[in-house]
Residue, then its C-alpha position, 0 to 999 in steps of 0.5 A: m537803130a537807136g541813136w542814143i546809148s544807155s547809161a549802163q552801155q556808157k558804163r561798159d564803154n568806159s570799162g573797155q567793152r565798147d566792142i563787146c556784145a551786151a547780150d552774149g559777151r563776145p566781141g563784134t566781128e566784120e561779119d557780125p558787127p555791134m549795133k546799137a539796140n533800141d534799148g541802147f545797148r550794143v548787141h551783134l547785128s544778128d541779135t537784132t535780125d536773126p530770129n534763130s539767134p539765142t539772144s535775139a529779141s524774139s528768143r527773149g519774147g520780144 
């Protein structure tokens, strides 16, 4: 995953949302942790690897 955090994600982090998925607003879990996506936001691992995830890049047309 990307090594940088977007400025919008930095604002989310500073407001206490570091462990909250930027795509769906749910907290990360041990089974589905938040990961840094290529756009600099934190999303669930499944959002980046599961094509059936409602918030995956492929479901957004990516």
